[in-house]
C-alpha positions in Angstrom: 118.3 123.1 118.4 121.4 125.0 117.3 120.5 127.4 114.5 124.0 127.3 112.9 124.5 125.1 109.8 127.1 122.4 110.5 128.9 120.3 107.9 130.7 117.2 109.1 133.4 116.5 106.5 134.8 113.0 106.3 137.8 112.2 104.0 137.5 108.5 103.3 139.6 105.9 101.6 138.6 102.2 101.7 136.6 102.7 104.9 133.8 100.2 104.3 134.5 98.4 107.6 134.3 101.5 109.9 132.2 104.1 108.0 128.7 102.5 108.7 129.0 102.6 112.4 130.6 106.1 112.3 127.7 107.5 110.3 125.3 106.0 112.8 127.2 107.6 115.7 127.1 111.0 113.9 123.4 110.7 113.4 122.8 109.9 117.1 125.1 112.7 118.3 123.7 115.5 116.1 120.1 114.7 114.9 118.3 116.1 117.9 120.7 119.0 118.4 122.0 120.5 115.2 121.1 121.5 111.6 123.7 119.3 110.1 124.8 117.4 107.0 127.6 114.9 106.4 129.9 115.4 103.4 132.0 112.3 102.6 134.9 112.7 100.1 135.6 109.3 98.8 139.3 109.4 97.7 139.2 106.8 95.0 138.2 103.9 97.2 138.3 100.4 95.8 135.8 98.9 98.3 132.2 99.7 99.1 132.7 103.1 100.6 130.7 105.0 98.0 127.8 102.5 98.1 127.7 102.8 101.9 127.4 106.6 101.7 124.6 106.3 99.1 122.7 103.9 101.2 123.0 106.1 104.3 121.6 109.1 102.3 118.1 107.4 102.6 118.1 107.9 106.4 120.3 110.9 107.1 121.6 114.1 105.4 124.8 112.8 103.7 126.4 113.9 100.5 129.1 112.1 98.5 131.9 113.6 96.5 134.2 111.1 94.7 137.7 111.4 93.4 138.3 109.2 90.3 141.5 107.9 91.8 143.3 107.9 95.2 145.0 111.3 95.6 145.9 111.3 99.3 144.4 112.7 102.5 145.5 116.3 101.7 143.7 116.2 98.3 140.5 114.9 100.0 140.7 117.6 102.7 141.2 120.3 100.0 138.2 119.1 98.1 136.0 118.6 101.2 136.9 121.9 103.0 136.3 124.0 99.9 132.9 122.4 99.4 131.9 122.4 103.1 132.9 126.0 103.7 130.8 127.5 100.9 127.6 127.6 102.8 128.3 126.4 106.3 128.6 128.3 109.6 130.6 125.5 111.2 132.8 122.8 109.6 133.8 119.7 111.4 136.5 117.4 110.2 136.6 113.9 111.5 138.6 110.7 110.6 136.4 108.2 108.9 137.9 105.2 110.8 135.6 105.4 113.8 138.4 106.1 116.2 137.0 109.5 117.3 133.7 110.1 119.2 131.2 112.4 117.4 129.6 113.1 120.8 132.6 115.5 121.4 131.4 117.7 118.5 128.8 119.5 120.7 131.4 120.4 123.3 133.8 121.6 120.6 131.1 123.8 119.0 130.3 125.3 122.4 134.0 126.2 122.7 133.8 127.8 119.3 131.0 130.0 120.5 133.3 131.5 123.2 135.3 133.4 120.6 137.6 130.9 119.0 138.1 130.2 115.3 139.3 126.6 115.6 138.8 123.9 118.2 141.0 120.8 118.2 140.3 117.5 119.8 143.7 117.0 121.4 145.6 113.9 122.5 147.8 116.1 124.7 145.4 117.8 127.0 144.7 116.6 130.5 142.0 113.9 130.4 143.0 112.7 126.9 143.7 109.0 126.2 145.0 106.9 123.4 143.4 103.4 123.6 144.7 100.6 121.4 147.4 102.7 119.8 150.7 100.8 119.4 153.3 102.0 121.9 155.8 103.0 119.2 153.2 105.2 117.5 152.4 106.8 120.8 156.1 107.5 121.5 156.6 109.0 118.0 153.5 111.2 118.2 154.5 112.6 121.6 158.1 113.2 120.6 157.2 114.9 117.3 154.5 116.9 118.9 156.9 118.2 121.6 159.4 119.2 118.9 156.7 121.0 116.8 155.4 122.9 119.9 158.9 124.1 120.8 159.5 125.5 117.3 156.0 126.8 116.3 154.6 128.0 119.6 151.0 128.5 118.3 149.0 129.8 121.3 146.4 127.3 122.5 147.7 124.4 120.4 149.4 121.2 121.6 148.1 118.7 119.0 149.2 119.9 115.5 148.2 116.8 113.6 144.9 115.4 114.8 142.2 115.4 112.1 139.3 116.0 114.5 138.6 119.7 114.4 135.9 122.3 114.3 136.3 125.5 112.3 134.3 128.6 111.8 133.1 128.6 108.2 134.1 132.2 107.8 137.6 131.4 109.0 138.0 128.7 106.3 136.6 131.0 103.7 139.1 133.6 104.6 141.9 131.0 104.6 140.9 129.9 101.1 140.6 133.5 99.9 144.2 134.3 101.0 145.9 131.1 99.9 143.8 129.8 97.1 144.2 126.1 96.4 147.5 126.4 98.3 145.7 126.5 101.6 146.6 122.8 101.5 149.6 121.7 99.3 150.5 118.5 101.1 148.7 115.5 99.9 149.7 113.2 102.7 149.0 113.2 106.5 151.1 116.3 107.1 148.2 118.4 105.6 146.7 118.8 109.0 149.9 120.4 110.3 150.1 122.6 107.2 146.5 123.8 107.8 147.4 125.0 111.2 150.6 126.8 110.1 148.5 128.7 107.5 145.8 129.5 110.0 148.6 130.7 112.3 149.7 133.2 109.6 146.1 134.6 109.7 146.1 134.8 113.5 143.2 132.4 113.9 142.3 131.8 117.6 142.6 128.2 118.6 141.8 126.1 121.7 141.6 122.4 122.4 139.5 119.9 124.3 140.8 116.5 125.4 140.3 113.5 123.0 139.9 109.9 123.9 141.3 108.2 120.7 139.9 104.7 120.3 142.1 102.8 117.9 140.6 99.6 119.4 137.3 100.4 117.7 138.7 100.7 114.2 138.7 97.6 112.0 140.5 98.9 108.9 144.3 99.0 108.8 146.2 102.3 109.3 147.2 104.0 106.1 150.0 106.2 107.5 153.6 105.6 106.3 155.4 106.9 109.4 158.8 107.7 108.1 157.5 109.5 105.0 155.0 111.4 107.1 157.7 112.6 109.5 159.8 113.8 106.6 156.9 115.7 105.2 156.4 117.3 108.6 159.9 118.7 108.3 159.2 120.0 104.8 155.9 121.5 105.8 157.4 123.2 108.9 160.2 124.7 106.8 157.7 126.0 104.2 155.3 127.3 106.9 157.9 129.6 108.3 158.3 131.4 105.0 156.2 134.6 104.1 152.6 134.1 103.0 153.4 135.6 99.6 155.8 132.7 98.9 153.3 130.1 100.1 150.4 131.5 98.1 152.3 131.7 94.8 154.4 128.6 94.7 153.6 125.4 92.7 152.0 122.7 94.9 154.3 119.7 95.4 
């Protein structure tokens, strides 16, 4: 069994349909291999998300943190990463909608052990697939990703927005030490892009493994507002090219 302590952090908002199966899949993937816990940040859900997590805690190591109201993905990531990084060697972030396979975590952790600080499950590596994703969404994600890669040029990174990642705990602690709560300022989906821009400023080493994204397995509706998210990408990119001193001291939007 791996001797590193792993925290799998799931930001969740109204995920009662998909979360039970995902928790079962995480348990199957990690219980015989890793010293792990699951940390679910319930971002003000109005369904049975919190009750599902409490029920799962009787059969697996899962902890619940609740926001009193919905604050957005970025706020849930900020809460979860701060809590997860405190005493974890490795932190995994995973979407709570059951579209990403927890079996991939082991391969990603093995890549981390070869000298990287962050490993991304990427939609843009050879062998990756996007199953059940609407064609328009696929087109937009590929076009925006190509544009971001052209401008940012972060070595090892092709997928700047996927939420399935593995981080060294010490890398996250260093990020939070440098940026404070501004290590994530975006409260929407652009927070994943922002995280990478801030990690780039610290010269974190990143690699990717191919992801098979299974939108056909998710039962809940998508929560992304596409046009607003793309506009926030532009704002995040502009801010991310500014000096660290500006990004660490400015008021979060």
